[in-house]
C-alpha positions in Angstrom: -233.5 -0.4 -44.7 -230.9 -2.5 -46.3 -227.5 -0.7 -46.7 -226.7 -0.2 -50.4 -223.8 -2.6 -51.3 -221.9 0.0 -53.2 -218.8 -0.6 -51.1 -218.8 -4.3 -52.0 -219.0 -3.6 -55.7 -216.4 -0.9 -55.5 -214.0 -3.3 -53.9 -214.4 -6.1 -56.4 -214.6 -4.0 -59.5 -210.9 -3.1 -59.4 -209.5 -6.6 -59.3 -211.8 -7.6 -62.1 -210.5 -4.8 -64.2 -206.9 -5.8 -63.4 -207.6 -9.4 -64.6 -209.1 -8.0 -67.8 -206.1 -5.8 -68.4 -203.7 -8.7 -67.8 -205.6 -10.8 -70.3 -205.5 -8.0 -72.8 -201.8 -7.6 -72.5 -201.2 -11.3 -72.7 -203.3 -11.5 -75.9 -201.4 -8.6 -77.3 -198.0 -10.2 -76.5 -199.1 -13.5 -78.1 -200.2 -11.7 -81.2 -197.0 -9.8 -81.4 -194.8 -12.9 -81.0 -197.0 -14.7 -83.6 -196.6 -11.8 -86.0 -192.8 -11.8 -85.5 -192.6 -15.5 -86.1 -194.7 -15.2 -89.3 -192.4 -12.4 -90.6 -189.3 -14.4 -89.8 -190.6 -17.5 -91.6 -191.7 -15.3 -94.6 -188.2 -13.8 -94.8 -186.6 -17.2 -94.6 -188.9 -18.5 -97.4 -188.0 -15.5 -99.6 -184.3 -16.0 -98.8 -184.6 -19.6 -99.8 -186.1 -18.7 -103.2 -183.4 -16.1 -103.7 -180.6 -18.6 -102.8 -182.0 -21.2 -105.3 -182.5 -18.6 -108.0 -178.9 -17.2 -107.6 -177.5 -20.7 -107.8 -179.4 -21.3 -111.1 -181.5 -24.0 -109.5 -185.2 -24.5 -109.4 -187.2 -25.8 -106.4 -188.0 -29.5 -106.6 -191.5 -28.9 -105.1 -194.3 -26.5 -105.6 -197.1 -25.3 -103.3 -196.7 -25.9 -99.5 -193.8 -28.3 -99.9 -192.0 -25.8 -102.1 -192.4 -23.2 -99.3 -191.0 -25.7 -96.8 -188.1 -26.5 -99.1 -187.4 -22.8 -99.5 -187.5 -22.4 -95.8 -185.2 -25.2 -94.9 -182.5 -24.5 -97.6 -181.2 -21.2 -96.0 -181.4 -22.9 -92.6 -179.1 -25.6 -93.9 -176.8 -23.2 -95.6 -176.5 -20.5 -92.9 -177.1 -22.3 -89.7 -175.7 -25.8 -90.5 -173.2 -24.1 -92.9 -173.8 -26.8 -95.5 -171.3 -26.6 -98.4 -172.1 -28.1 -101.9 -169.0 -29.2 -103.7 -168.8 -30.9 -107.1 -172.3 -29.9 -108.2 -170.9 -27.6 -110.9 -169.9 -30.8 -112.8 -173.1 -32.7 -111.9 -175.7 -33.1 -114.7 -179.0 -34.3 -113.5 -180.2 -37.3 -115.5 -183.4 -36.6 -117.4 -185.0 -40.0 -116.7 -185.2 -42.1 -113.6 -182.2 -42.6 -111.4 -181.1 -43.7 -107.9 -179.2 -41.6 -105.3 -177.1 -43.6 -102.9 -175.7 -41.9 -99.8 -174.1 -42.7 -96.5 -176.3 -42.1 -93.5 -174.5 -39.7 -91.1 -177.5 -38.0 -89.4 -181.2 -37.4 -89.4 -180.6 -34.4 -91.6 -179.5 -36.6 -94.5 -182.9 -36.8 -96.4 -183.4 -33.0 -96.8 -179.7 -32.6 -97.7 -180.1 -35.2 -100.4 -183.2 -33.5 -101.7 -181.4 -30.2 -101.8 -178.7 -31.8 -104.0 -181.0 -32.1 -107.0 -183.9 -30.1 -108.5 -185.9 -33.3 -108.9 -188.4 -34.8 -106.3 -186.8 -37.6 -104.4 -188.7 -40.5 -102.9 -186.8 -41.8 -99.9 -186.7 -45.3 -98.5 -187.2 -44.8 -94.8 -187.5 -47.2 -91.9 -191.1 -47.2 -90.5 -189.8 -46.9 -87.0 -188.5 -43.4 -87.9 -191.8 -42.3 -89.4 -193.5 -40.7 -86.4 -197.3 -40.7 -86.8 -197.4 -37.0 -85.9 -195.9 -36.3 -89.3 -198.2 -38.5 -91.3 -199.2 -35.6 -93.6 -195.5 -34.8 -94.3 -194.6 -38.5 -95.1 -197.6 -38.6 -97.4 -196.5 -35.5 -99.2 -193.0 -36.9 -99.6 -194.5 -40.2 -100.8 -192.0 -42.0 -98.6 -191.2 -45.6 -99.4 -191.5 -47.3 -95.9 -189.1 -50.0 -95.0 -190.3 -52.4 -92.3 -187.8 -55.3 -92.8 -190.7 -57.7 -93.2 -192.4 -59.4 -96.1 -194.4 -56.2 -96.7 -191.2 -54.7 -98.1 -191.8 -56.6 -101.3 -194.7 -54.3 -102.2 -192.6 -51.3 -101.4 -189.7 -52.5 -103.4 -191.9 -53.1 -106.5 -193.2 -49.5 -106.1 -189.6 -48.2 -106.0 -188.6 -50.1 -109.1 -191.8 -48.9 -110.9 -191.1 -45.3 -109.8 -187.5 -45.3 -111.2 -188.5 -47.0 -114.4 -191.3 -44.4 -114.8 -188.7 -41.6 -114.7 -188.7 -40.9 -111.0 -185.9 -40.6 -108.4 -185.4 -42.8 -105.4 -183.0 -42.0 -102.5 -181.4 -44.8 -100.6 -179.3 -45.0 -97.5 -178.1 -48.5 -97.8 -176.4 -48.7 -94.4 -180.0 -48.9 -93.0 -179.0 -46.9 -90.0 -177.0 -43.9 -88.9 -173.3 -44.7 -88.9 -172.0 -45.8 -85.5 -169.2 -45.0 -84.9 -169.2 -41.9 -87.0 -167.1 -41.8 -90.2 -167.1 -45.6 -90.5 -169.2 -47.1 -93.3 -171.6 -49.8 -92.1 -172.4 -52.8 -94.4 -174.7 -52.0 -97.3 -177.9 -53.9 -97.7 -178.1 -55.9 -100.9 -181.5 -54.5 -101.8 -179.7 -51.4 -103.1 -177.9 -53.5 -105.7 -181.1 -55.3 -106.6 -182.8 -52.0 -107.2 -180.1 -50.9 -109.6 -180.0 -54.2 -111.3 -183.7 -54.3 -111.9 -184.1 -50.7 -113.0 -180.9 -50.5 -115.0 -180.9 -46.8 -114.0 -178.0 -44.4 -113.5 -176.7 -44.2 -109.9 -175.4 -41.1 -108.2 -173.3 -41.5 -105.1 -173.6 -38.7 -102.6 -171.1 -38.2 -99.8 -171.2 -35.2 -97.5 -169.6 -32.6 -99.8 -169.9 -34.1 -103.2 -171.5 -36.5 -105.7 -170.0 -39.3 -107.7 -171.4 -41.1 -110.7 -171.4 -44.8 -110.5 -170.9 -46.7 -113.7 -172.5 -50.1 -113.6 -172.5 -50.9 -117.4 -172.5 -54.6 -117.9 -172.9 -55.4 -114.1 -176.2 -56.9 -113.2 -175.4 -59.0 -110.2 -177.0 -57.4 -107.1 -174.2 -58.4 -104.7 -171.5 -57.1 -107.0 -173.3 -53.8 -107.5 -173.8 -53.4 -103.8 -170.1 -54.1 -103.1 -169.0 -51.7 -105.8 -171.2 -48.9 -104.5 -169.9 -49.3 -101.0 -166.3 -49.5 -102.1 -166.6 -46.4 -104.3 -168.1 -44.4 -101.4 -165.3 -45.6 -99.1 -162.7 -44.6 -101.7 -164.2 -41.1 -102.1 -164.6 -40.5 -98.4 -161.4 -42.2 -97.2 -163.4 -43.9 -94.5 -162.7 -47.5 -93.3 -165.4 -50.2 -93.7 -166.7 -52.4 -90.9 -168.2 -55.8 -91.6 -170.6 -56.0 -88.6 
């Protein structure tokens, strides 16, 4: 007679149960961490809505993008300790306008968006638009800058958007400032955008905004030079030519 293999099964059953127990505890830990992250994100979103409401502002976006904006705003305020100065005197234009800002870091686009309760379409270099975030760029309706002939189509879209009552955000240095706190030359396309749209321009610099009066000025080079000079005056930064 063959011996019953009860001993064999008895020896292998215990390790199998141990693996199942480890798997169960791992799954429980993942679920707990996921739940904590979800709760933290929800609390941040709620905090973002409260921060905006207490400031008398409204979110620029609705739906998913509104939740993202509400999430990022308290992060900017409490983690990066962003301060908003001068906005008590800032009246948001009702129609289309252009926001011009220096380019200090990769955080500049969301900080520019937080400055106004209107949706901002940013001009952004295509090399900075990682394909992984294609959905995000599409939601923002980014105006891609490739520094090629294809930019003519993008530029016409920017002009059409402003004339139609929209807001376009421009970082006319075209790159993050190097060295820091030194204004790089402004691309002339910024002045051309203002000249063609005849729209109001708001200058944004780190802690404040400044209105730019260009009444009677339609020369693109002069507008570009005045924008750069005014931002340099407000910031106190020197300007480099190359």
